[in-house]
N, C-alpha and C positions, 0 to 999 in steps of 0.2 A: 424556284429561287430567282430573286430579282437580278436582272442584268441590264445592260445598256445597248441601245441600237442607234445608229446614226441615220438621219435623213438630211438631204440637202434639197431645198426648194429652189428651182430655177427662177430667174428674173421674171419669167412669164407669170409666175404665181402672184407676185406683187402687182404686176400690170393688170391682172384680171381681178384683183381684190379677193384672192382665194385663201389667204393665209389662215384666217380664223376658221374658215370652213374645213380646210384640210386638217387643221389641228383638232377640230371637233370630231371629224371622221375617224382619225387615228385613235383618239382617246376613247371613242365609243366602240369602234370595231376591234381595235387591237388591245383594249383594256390596258392602255399605257398612259403614263403621265409625262408631260414635257419636263425635262430637266434643264440643263444649261443650254442657252441659245446665244448664238453670236452671228455676226454678218461678216462676209468677206467679199473682196472684189478680185476677180481673176484677171490676169493678163492672158494673152494667147498661149504663152509658154507654160504658165501654171495650169491652165485647164488641160493642156495636152499632157502634162506630167500626171495630172489627176486621173484622166481616163486611160492613160497608158498602163496604169496598174491593172486594168481589167482587159487590156487588148482591144479597146473599143474605138481606137483612132483609125481603124481601117474600114469602118462602115461607110456605105455610100453617102450617108447624110452627114458625115463628119465635118466637111467644110461649113455647113450651116450651123453646126453645134459651136464651132469656133466663133462664128459671127454672133450667135446668140449670147454667149457668155463674155465676149470681149469687153472688159471694163464695165460690166454691169454687176450689181450686187447679187449674192446668193445668201440664203438663210439656212444656217446649219443648226440642227437641234439634236441633242442627245435625249433619247426617250428611255424611260425607266419602267421596268415591269418584268413579269415572268417571261422568259424566252423572248425578250424584246426584239432582238435582231431577226429572229425567225418569224415573228408576227409581222414585222415590217416588210420582210421579203415577200410574204404571202399577200399582203395588202397592196403592194406596189402595182403588180400587173406587168405584162410584157412590154418591151420597148416599142413595138408596134401596137397601138391601142386596139386595132382590129383583131389582134390575137389575144387580147387580155380577157381573162375570165370575168364573168358578170360579178359585180360587187367590188371589184378592185378599183383603186384610185384611177387608173388609166382607162377603165371602162366607163367612168363617170365624168362629171364636171366638164363636158364638152371637149374632152381630150380626144384628139383625132389624128395625130401625126407623131413620128418618132423623134422629132426635134424638141418641140415644146410639149413634152409629156410630163411636166410638172415636178416630178420628184425622183431623186436618186437615193438608193438604199445600198449600203455596203454589202458586198457579197460574202464577207467573212469577218471575223473579229480581227484577224491579222491585217486585212486590207483596210478595215475601219481605222486602225491605228495609223497606217500610212496616209490615209485620206485626211484624217484630222491634222496630221503634221503639216500637210500642204495647205489646208484651209487656215490653220492658225497662223501660218507664215504670212498670210494675206488678209488677216482679220482686220476689220475696221471697228471692232468692239461690239457692244450690245445695244448701241443707240439705233433706233428704228426709223429715224427721220428720212434718210435717203431711200430706204426700202419702201416706206409708205408713200413717198413722193412719186413713185413710179405708177401708182394706181391711176388708170385712165378712166375709171368709172364704167367700163364695159368689159365684156369678155374678149380679151386680147390675145389668147393663145390658140384659138380655134381657126384652122385654115378654112373650114366650112363657113364659119361666120364671115371671114374676109371675102370669100368667094361670093356668097349671097349678097353681102353689102355692096360689093363692086358691081353687081348686076342690078342693083336698084332696090333690094329688099330692105326697107328701113325698119322692118320688124325683126331682123336677124338678132339673135340673143345678145343682150347687153349685160345686165348684172344679176338678173334673177335666176339663180340656179339652185335654189333651196329644194325644189321639188322635182328636180330632174331625175328620171329613172336611170337604172343602171344598164340599160340595154343599148350599148354603143352602136350596134348594127342597126337598130331601129332608128336611132338618131341620124346615122349616115344615110340610110335609105330615104328618109324624109328630105335630107339636104340634097341628095341626087335628084329627087323628083322636083324640088323647088328650083334648083339650078337650071334644069332643062326647061322648065316652064318659063322662067324668066328669060332664058336665052332665046326662046322663040320670039318673045316680045321685042327683043332688041337686036334681032338678026344675027345672033352669035351661036346658033345651035351647034354648028359643026365644030366651032372652036371649043365650046364647053364640053361637048361629047368627047373630043380629043383629050381635053384636060382630065376629065373624069376617068379616061382610060390610061392616064399616066404618060401622055405624049409630050415630050419636051417642046416640040415646035408649037404645040397649042398653048403652052404656058407663055411663050414669047409673044404669040399673037394676042393672047388675052392681056398681057401687060401693055402692049402697044395700043390696044383699042380702048381700054378703060381709063388709063392715064390717071395722074393725080394721086397715086398710091404712095404712102410713106415707105421708108426703107424697112420698117418693121412689118408692114403688111405684105410687102414683096417677099420678105423672108418667109412669112407664113404660107404664102402661096407656093413657094418653092418647096417648103417642107411638106405641104399637103400633097403635092404632085408625087412625092416619093411614097406616100401611103396609098395612093389610088389603086394600084394592082391588088393590094390586100383587101381593100374595101370591095372592089369589084368581084373578087372570088367569093366573098361571103354574100353580098347582096344578090348577085345574079343566081346564086345557088339556092336562095331561099324561095320557098313556094309563095311567100307573101309579096315577092317582087312583082310589081305590076307594069314595070317599064320594059319587060322583056318582049 
């Protein structure tokens, strides 16, 4: 029986040019069709009201979520199909991409931290109604101009990309993600190895190893030493730091890890 499910794409989806790719993924994997779509701009108070519905405002990364959404547009879509909400919940993945099952949105598309993790899906139909009420109160309509204007032409939601670029890797992923595999752990392992190799070349190995271990002091040292980062990239590095303990537990437990 056809039903409706809600997704909300965060502003990082627009910045990374992922809107059509996520739409295609959900249509293909969830066997769903996009229905009504509109855009909204949250204030700090409205995003707090939105996530208070699910008790998410006490998470360690909550201050960064506030910074992410503050006065930036989001894209709300009502998807139509059999058991639409259930399918979307299964496709989303865990808040920490490192804990997401292979094949989910948050295990793909260079998703690697709990802040810029691309998509929100309602937990229930009753919550969906409340979430829609908040979103519609801040709707800017169906025009896509401000949403499309965010696209930077590069992958702008990945903390690993920002880390590697700040260390001098000009080949860090930009916009080509069509053929990316769904093994997020393999992607993270490759990023760890590249970051440490680059760090040796620029005399920052201790700093980068500390960052990859999730040490706050190492983040501060990294920001001081690389310089010239935008507020967005600094946010991404802070978000990435919060994911490092999860990535470490998976990467170092894997027999494929060669850095141990």
